[in-house]
C-alpha positions as CSV (number, residue, x, y, z in Angstrom):
1,X,-55.0,6.8,-60.5
2,X,-53.9,10.2,-60.3
3,X,-50.7,11.4,-61.0
4,X,-48.7,11.8,-57.9
5,X,-46.8,15.5,-57.5
6,X,-42.5,14.4,-57.3
7,X,-41.9,15.4,-53.9
8,X,-37.9,14.6,-54.8
9,X,-37.9,17.4,-57.6
10,X,-37.5,21.2,-57.2
11,X,-34.6,23.0,-56.1
12,X,-34.3,26.4,-53.7
13,X,-31.8,28.5,-52.4
14,X,-32.2,30.6,-48.7
15,X,-30.5,33.4,-48.5
16,X,-29.5,34.7,-44.8
17,X,-31.4,37.4,-44.1
18,X,-31.9,40.1,-41.0
19,X,-34.1,39.3,-39.4
20,X,-37.9,38.0,-39.7
21,X,-40.9,40.8,-38.9
22,X,-44.3,40.4,-39.3
23,X,-47.1,38.8,-39.1
24,X,-48.3,35.0,-40.4
25,X,-50.1,32.0,-40.8
26,X,-49.3,28.8,-41.3
27,X,-51.8,26.5,-42.9
28,X,-54.5,24.0,-40.6
29,X,-53.0,20.7,-38.8
30,X,-52.1,18.3,-40.4
31,X,-53.0,16.0,-38.4
32,X,-56.5,17.3,-37.5
33,X,-57.1,17.2,-41.0
34,X,-56.4,13.8,-41.9
35,X,-59.2,12.5,-39.3
36,X,-61.5,15.2,-40.0
37,X,-62.4,13.7,-43.5
38,X,-62.0,9.8,-41.6
39,X,-64.1,10.6,-39.4
40,X,-66.9,12.8,-41.3
41,X,-66.2,9.9,-43.7
42,X,-67.6,7.2,-41.7
43,X,-70.5,9.1,-39.1
44,X,-74.0,9.7,-41.0
45,X,-74.8,13.3,-42.4
46,X,-72.8,16.3,-43.0
47,X,-69.7,17.2,-41.7
48,X,-68.5,20.7,-42.7
49,X,-64.6,21.6,-41.8
50,X,-62.9,25.0,-42.2
51,X,-59.2,25.4,-42.1
52,X,-58.2,22.3,-43.9
53,X,-54.5,21.7,-45.0
54,X,-54.8,21.0,-49.0
55,X,-51.2,19.5,-48.8
56,X,-49.9,16.3,-50.7
57,X,-51.1,13.8,-47.7
58,X,-54.2,15.1,-47.0
59,X,-55.3,15.1,-50.8
60,X,-54.5,11.4,-50.9
61,X,-56.5,11.2,-47.8
62,X,-59.7,12.5,-49.9
63,X,-59.0,10.7,-52.8
64,X,-58.8,7.1,-50.5
65,X,-62.0,7.9,-49.6
66,X,-63.7,9.4,-52.7
67,X,-62.6,5.8,-54.1
68,X,-64.9,4.2,-51.5
69,X,-67.9,6.2,-52.7
70,X,-68.0,9.0,-50.0
71,X,-68.8,12.8,-51.7
72,X,-66.3,15.3,-50.8
73,X,-67.2,18.8,-51.8
74,X,-63.8,20.5,-51.7
75,X,-61.1,21.7,-51.0
76,X,-62.1,24.8,-51.6
77,X,-60.1,28.0,-50.1
78,X,-59.6,25.6,-46.5
79,X,-63.2,24.5,-46.5
80,X,-64.0,20.7,-46.9
81,X,-67.9,19.2,-47.0
82,X,-68.2,15.7,-46.4
83,X,-71.6,13.6,-47.0
84,X,-71.0,11.0,-44.6
85,X,-72.2,7.6,-45.7
86,X,-72.5,5.8,-42.1
87,X,-70.1,3.2,-40.4
88,X,-71.3,1.1,-42.7
89,X,-71.3,2.6,-46.2
90,X,-68.6,2.7,-47.6
91,X,-67.7,0.6,-50.4
92,X,-65.2,-1.8,-51.5
93,X,-62.7,0.5,-54.4
94,X,-62.1,-0.7,-57.8
95,X,-58.8,0.5,-57.5
96,X,-56.1,0.0,-55.3
97,X,-55.5,3.3,-53.0
98,X,-52.9,5.1,-53.6
99,X,-51.5,7.1,-49.9
100,X,-49.1,8.9,-52.3
101,X,-46.0,9.9,-49.3
102,X,-48.6,10.1,-46.8
103,X,-47.9,7.1,-43.5
104,X,-50.9,8.6,-41.4
105,X,-53.3,7.9,-44.2
106,X,-51.4,4.4,-44.5
107,X,-51.7,3.2,-40.8
108,X,-54.9,5.1,-40.1
109,X,-56.9,4.0,-43.2
110,X,-55.6,0.0,-41.9
111,X,-57.0,-0.2,-38.8
112,X,-60.6,2.1,-40.4
113,X,-60.7,-0.5,-43.1
114,X,-60.1,-4.3,-41.2
115,X,-63.4,-4.2,-39.7
116,X,-64.9,-2.6,-43.4
117,X,-66.7,-5.9,-44.9
118,X,-64.8,-6.0,-48.5
119,X,-61.1,-6.5,-49.6
120,X,-58.9,-3.2,-50.1
121,X,-55.2,-3.0,-51.0
122,X,-53.2,0.3,-50.0
123,X,-49.7,1.4,-51.4
124,X,-48.0,4.3,-51.8
125,X,-45.1,6.1,-53.2
126,X,-41.4,4.6,-53.3
127,X,-40.7,6.4,-49.9
128,X,-43.5,5.0,-48.4
129,X,-43.7,1.5,-49.2
130,X,-39.6,1.7,-47.5
131,X,-42.0,2.0,-44.1
132,X,-42.9,-0.5,-41.4
133,X,-46.4,-1.2,-40.8
134,X,-45.7,-4.2,-39.1
135,X,-46.0,-2.0,-35.6
136,X,-49.3,-1.5,-36.5
137,X,-50.2,-4.9,-38.6
138,X,-49.5,-6.6,-35.4
139,X,-51.9,-5.9,-33.3
140,X,-54.6,-5.9,-35.3
141,X,-53.7,-9.3,-36.0
142,X,-54.6,-10.3,-32.5
143,X,-57.7,-8.4,-33.3
144,X,-58.4,-10.7,-36.1
145,X,-57.9,-8.0,-38.9
146,X,-56.8,-10.5,-42.0
147,X,-53.6,-8.0,-43.5
148,X,-50.3,-9.3,-45.5
149,X,-48.0,-7.2,-47.3
150,X,-44.1,-7.4,-48.7
151,X,-42.2,-9.0,-45.4
152,X,-44.3,-10.9,-44.2
153,X,-47.0,-8.0,-43.9
154,X,-44.3,-4.9,-42.5
155,X,-44.4,-3.5,-46.1
156,X,-46.6,-1.6,-48.3
157,X,-49.1,-2.9,-50.3
158,X,-50.8,-3.5,-47.9
159,X,-53.7,-6.4,-48.6
160,X,-56.7,-5.8,-45.9
161,X,-59.7,-8.3,-45.9
162,X,-62.4,-6.5,-43.5
163,X,-63.4,-9.0,-41.4
164,X,-65.3,-9.3,-37.5
165,X,-62.6,-7.9,-35.0
166,X,-62.9,-8.0,-31.3
167,X,-61.4,-5.4,-28.8
168,X,-57.4,-6.1,-27.4
169,X,-56.0,-4.6,-24.3
170,X,-52.5,-3.9,-25.4
171,X,-49.6,-1.7,-24.8
172,X,-48.0,0.1,-27.6
173,X,-43.8,-0.5,-27.7
174,X,-43.7,3.3,-28.4
175,X,-45.3,6.0,-27.9
176,X,-47.2,6.5,-31.0
177,X,-50.2,8.6,-31.8
178,X,-50.3,6.6,-35.8
179,X,-50.3,3.1,-33.8
180,X,-52.7,3.8,-31.5
181,X,-54.6,6.1,-34.0
182,X,-55.3,2.8,-35.9
183,X,-56.4,0.5,-33.0
184,X,-58.7,3.9,-31.9
185,X,-60.6,3.5,-35.4
186,X,-60.2,-0.5,-35.6
187,X,-62.3,-0.9,-31.9
188,X,-65.0,1.4,-32.5
189,X,-66.0,-1.3,-35.0
190,X,-65.1,-4.1,-33.0
191,X,-67.2,-6.3,-30.6
192,X,-66.5,-5.7,-27.1
193,X,-63.5,-3.0,-25.4
194,X,-60.3,-2.1,-26.5
195,X,-58.0,-0.7,-24.6
196,X,-54.5,1.2,-25.5
197,X,-51.5,1.9,-23.6
198,X,-48.4,3.8,-24.2
199,X,-45.6,4.4,-22.3
200,X,-45.5,8.0,-22.9
201,X,-48.7,9.8,-23.7
202,X,-48.7,10.3,-27.4
203,X,-51.6,13.2,-29.5
204,X,-54.8,13.3,-28.6
205,X,-56.1,14.4,-31.5
206,X,-58.2,11.0,-32.7
207,X,-59.8,10.7,-29.1
208,X,-60.5,14.8,-29.6
209,X,-62.3,14.4,-32.6
210,X,-64.1,10.6,-32.0
211,X,-66.2,12.2,-28.8
212,X,-66.7,15.4,-31.0
213,X,-68.6,13.0,-33.1
214,X,-70.3,11.4,-30.3
215,X,-68.3,8.2,-29.2
216,X,-67.3,7.2,-25.9
217,X,-63.6,7.6,-25.2
218,X,-62.4,7.4,-22.1
219,X,-58.6,8.4,-20.9
220,X,-56.9,7.2,-17.7
221,X,-53.5,8.0,-17.7
222,X,-51.7,6.9,-20.6
223,X,-54.4,4.6,-21.7
224,X,-57.6,4.8,-23.5
225,X,-60.6,3.4,-23.9
226,X,-63.2,3.1,-26.8
227,X,-66.1,0.3,-27.0
228,X,-68.7,-0.8,-29.6
229,X,-70.0,2.3,-31.5
230,X,-72.8,1.9,-33.4
231,X,-73.1,5.3,-35.4
232,X,-71.0,8.7,-35.6
233,X,-72.6,11.7,-36.4
234,X,-71.7,14.7,-38.8
235,X,-70.3,18.1,-37.2
236,X,-69.0,21.5,-37.5
237,X,-65.3,21.6,-37.4
238,X,-62.8,24.1,-37.6
239,X,-58.6,23.0,-38.0
240,X,-56.5,25.3,-36.2
241,X,-53.2,26.6,-37.4
242,X,-50.1,23.5,-38.0
243,X,-48.0,23.6,-34.5
244,X,-45.5,21.8,-36.0
245,X,-45.7,24.1,-39.7
246,X,-45.4,26.8,-36.7
247,X,-42.3,25.2,-35.3
248,X,-40.0,26.4,-38.3
249,X,-41.2,29.8,-38.5
250,X,-40.7,30.5,-34.4
251,X,-37.1,28.5,-35.0
252,X,-36.5,30.7,-38.0
253,X,-37.3,34.2,-36.0
254,X,-34.9,32.9,-32.9
255,X,-32.1,32.1,-34.5
256,X,-32.2,35.6,-36.9
257,X,-31.1,38.6,-35.5
258,X,-33.7,41.5,-35.4
259,X,-36.6,39.1,-35.5
260,X,-40.0,39.6,-33.5
261,X,-42.3,37.4,-35.6
262,X,-46.4,37.0,-34.9
263,X,-48.1,33.3,-35.6
264,X,-51.9,33.9,-35.8
265,X,-54.5,30.9,-34.5
266,X,-52.2,27.4,-33.9
267,X,-53.4,25.2,-32.0
268,X,-51.7,24.5,-29.2
269,X,-52.6,21.3,-27.4
270,X,-50.7,19.8,-24.4
271,X,-49.4,16.8,-26.0
272,X,-48.3,18.7,-28.8
273,X,-46.3,22.2,-27.5
274,X,-43.5,20.0,-26.4
275,X,-41.7,22.4,-29.5
276,X,-42.6,25.3,-26.8
277,X,-41.5,23.8,-24.0
278,X,-37.5,22.5,-25.6
279,X,-37.3,25.9,-27.3
280,X,-38.3,28.0,-24.1
281,X,-35.2,25.3,-21.8
282,X,-32.8,26.6,-24.2
283,X,-33.6,30.2,-22.9
284,X,-35.9,30.8,-26.3
285,X,-38.2,34.5,-26.3
286,X,-41.7,32.5,-26.8
287,X,-45.0,34.5,-25.1
288,X,-48.6,32.3,-26.0
289,X,-50.8,34.7,-26.0
290,X,-54.8,34.8,-26.4
291,X,-54.6,31.0,-25.4
292,X,-57.7,28.9,-25.5
293,X,-60.1,28.7,-22.1
294,X,-61.8,31.8,-24.0
295,X,-60.8,30.2,-28.0
296,X,-61.0,26.4,-28.6
297,X,-61.7,24.8,-31.8
298,X,-63.9,22.0,-32.3
299,X,-62.1,21.1,-29.2
300,X,-58.5,21.8,-29.6
301,X,-57.2,25.2,-27.8
302,X,-55.5,27.8,-30.0
303,X,-53.6,30.5,-29.3
304,X,-51.1,33.2,-31.1
305,X,-47.0,33.0,-30.1
306,X,-44.9,35.6,-30.5
307,X,-41.4,35.0,-31.4
308,X,-38.3,36.9,-30.4
309,X,-34.4,36.5,-31.6
310,X,-33.4,35.2,-28.6
311,X,-29.3,33.8,-27.6
312,X,-29.9,29.9,-27.0
313,X,-27.9,27.7,-25.7
314,X,-27.0,23.8,-26.0
315,X,-29.4,21.5,-23.5
316,X,-29.9,17.5,-23.2
317,X,-33.3,16.4,-24.9
318,X,-34.4,13.5,-23.3
319,X,-36.8,11.2,-25.8
320,X,-39.9,11.9,-23.1
321,X,-39.7,15.3,-23.7
322,X,-39.2,14.6,-27.7
323,X,-42.3,12.5,-27.6
324,X,-44.8,15.7,-28.0
325,X,-42.0,17.1,-30.2
326,X,-40.9,14.8,-32.5
327,X,-42.1,15.8,-36.0
328,X,-40.0,19.3,-35.2
329,X,-36.8,16.9,-34.3
330,X,-35.2,19.0,-37.8
331,X,-35.8,22.0,-36.6
332,X,-34.8,21.3,-33.1
333,X,-31.7,20.0,-34.7
334,X,-31.3,23.6,-36.2
335,X,-32.1,25.4,-33.3
336,X,-29.1,23.6,-31.3
337,X,-26.6,24.7,-34.6
338,X,-27.2,28.3,-33.9
339,X,-26.9,27.7,-29.9
340,X,-24.2,28.5,-27.6
341,X,-22.8,24.9,-26.2
342,X,-23.9,21.4,-26.8
343,X,-27.0,20.3,-27.5
344,X,-27.4,16.5,-27.4
345,X,-31.0,14.9,-27.8
346,X,-31.7,11.3,-27.4
347,X,-34.5,8.7,-27.3
348,X,-34.9,9.6,-31.1
349,X,-34.9,5.8,-32.8
350,X,-38.2,6.1,-34.1
351,X,-37.2,9.0,-36.6
352,X,-34.8,6.3,-38.5
353,X,-38.0,5.4,-40.3
354,X,-40.2,8.6,-41.0
355,X,-40.1,9.8,-44.6
356,X,-36.2,9.4,-44.5
357,X,-34.1,8.6,-41.6
358,X,-34.6,11.9,-40.1
359,X,-31.4,11.2,-37.9
360,X,-29.0,10.4,-40.7
361,X,-30.1,13.2,-42.8
362,X,-30.2,16.1,-40.6
363,X,-27.0,15.2,-39.3
364,X,-25.5,15.3,-43.0
365,X,-27.4,18.3,-43.8
366,X,-26.1,19.9,-40.5
367,X,-22.0,18.3,-42.2
368,X,-22.7,20.2,-45.4
369,X,-23.0,23.5,-43.8
370,X,-20.4,23.6,-41.8
371,X,-22.2,22.7,-38.3
372,X,-19.4,20.2,-36.1
373,X,-22.2,17.6,-35.1
374,X,-21.9,13.7,-33.4
375,X,-25.0,10.8,-35.6
376,X,-25.6,8.8,-32.0
377,X,-28.1,5.5,-33.0
378,X,-30.9,7.2,-31.3
379,X,-30.4,10.6,-31.7
380,X,-27.9,13.4,-32.4
381,X,-25.6,15.6,-30.4
382,X,-24.7,19.0,-32.0
383,X,-21.7,21.6,-31.6
384,X,-23.7,25.0,-31.1
385,X,-22.3,27.8,-33.3
386,X,-23.5,30.2,-30.5
387,X,-23.6,34.3,-32.2
388,X,-21.7,32.8,-35.0
389,X,-22.7,31.7,-38.4
390,X,-22.5,28.9,-40.7
391,X,-20.6,28.7,-44.1
392,X,-23.7,27.2,-45.9
393,X,-23.8,24.9,-48.8
394,X,-26.2,22.5,-50.5
395,X,-28.3,19.5,-49.1
396,X,-30.4,17.2,-50.2
397,X,-34.1,16.6,-48.8
398,X,-34.6,13.2,-49.1
399,X,-38.9,14.0,-50.0
400,X,-38.5,15.0,-46.7
401,X,-40.5,18.1,-45.9
402,X,-39.2,19.2,-42.6
403,X,-35.9,18.8,-43.3
404,X,-36.8,20.2,-46.2
405,X,-37.6,23.3,-44.2
406,X,-35.6,22.6,-41.3
407,X,-32.8,23.6,-43.9
408,X,-34.3,26.6,-45.3
409,X,-34.8,28.1,-41.7
410,X,-30.9,27.6,-40.9
411,X,-29.9,29.1,-44.4
412,X,-31.0,32.6,-42.5
413,X,-28.2,32.7,-40.4
414,X,-25.8,31.0,-43.4
415,X,-23.3,33.1,-45.2
416,X,-23.1,31.7,-48.9
417,X,-27.0,30.3,-48.1
418,X,-28.6,27.0,-48.3
419,X,-29.5,25.5,-51.9
420,X,-31.8,22.2,-51.3
421,X,-32.6,20.0,-54.1
422,X,-35.9,18.8,-53.5
423,X,-37.8,21.8,-52.3
424,X,-41.4,19.9,-53.6
425,X,-41.4,18.5,-50.7
426,X,-42.7,21.1,-48.6
427,X,-45.9,21.2,-50.4
428,X,-46.8,17.9,-48.7
429,X,-47.6,19.7,-45.1
430,X,-46.7,23.5,-46.1
431,X,-48.2,24.6,-49.7
432,X,-47.1,28.5,-49.7
433,X,-44.0,27.7,-47.3
434,X,-41.2,30.0,-49.5
435,X,-43.5,32.7,-50.4
436,X,-44.3,33.6,-46.6
437,X,-40.3,33.1,-45.9
438,X,-39.9,35.2,-49.1
439,X,-42.7,37.9,-47.6
440,X,-41.4,38.1,-43.6
441,X,-37.8,38.2,-44.2
442,X,-35.9,41.4,-44.0
443,X,-33.2,41.4,-46.5
């Protein structure tokens, strides 16, 4: 198997800055990049992708499909060409599929491979092997999937024996795009209709892309319905910039006096713009410019985002508000750390089983740089510093790319800066992050 980069290695120190100024572009959307490879591989014909995120997680997805006989050219400067093999064209992999650190690769593949007529095994790195999978495995079993793994099928490695599936009607316990997408990828290969209802609507990239490839997808409120699909058609996909990556620079500019930063060509899918709504609630100066309608990127709305430094205020962030900004929790915590007054974030229990326990790790990280906070079971309460600066210090990323980038932005407002151990983890989703930060930071 191909050697994987050690995401727990590397260290870097981010020093205080007098502002972030200029223009930046962020890498292509991580979620859309994963899905473009998956659907392109089981479509008929060629799928050409531009703006592909060449991060470690997405490369794991490419490697997985290459191991199942799919010819994939690239990535080369964000361009990937997938020579699709059709719905029945994947072949049994000769070795275990290594998903690296990617929960998206694992969970979506589990759904897709449940209906394929061969045996496969998925594993991952030490971090991924601790993350729960039963949330996906149990509803797939109701469809007829045969999946086994450690801890009763809750932990990797997962062994999947492909079988004929039947559509089900299923209400998810939480709003989760990974769970919903796994069931949709199984559902298009199952007999009959599959109906998935969520308590709140999670990101809808899979639904949009399935429609782009020619599948019939119906959305009714918080429910999504798909039927058995005989054929998907290859297409051209232009991937917009990842708003989750843009969020770090948005908050960095907001909390650092003297900032004015333009972030170009960012995906502003309404199921992903919770971060903008939360920051505006805190008093952020954020303008969404050239918004789509005028320029969609393969069914995904795109815009430029102009951010100016602002004196933020502490707010209450509920679980419902957090759902469309769930990946942005670490950087929301940093925004709260430099806001005036107290911020309380609730309904974040799901974050305890991400790449790290993000609630616990962010609480410890903020304490390490001198920000008072209180960890709660489902969230965190943070006492903001207002116009003041934090002392700074040393933090550990725990192999979590979003923790590393969030604490890098905190370093812009710390007297001693912030030293980050495990900084290599940022390559999972944002190769070149520190180089871009260095370019726009005014010293």
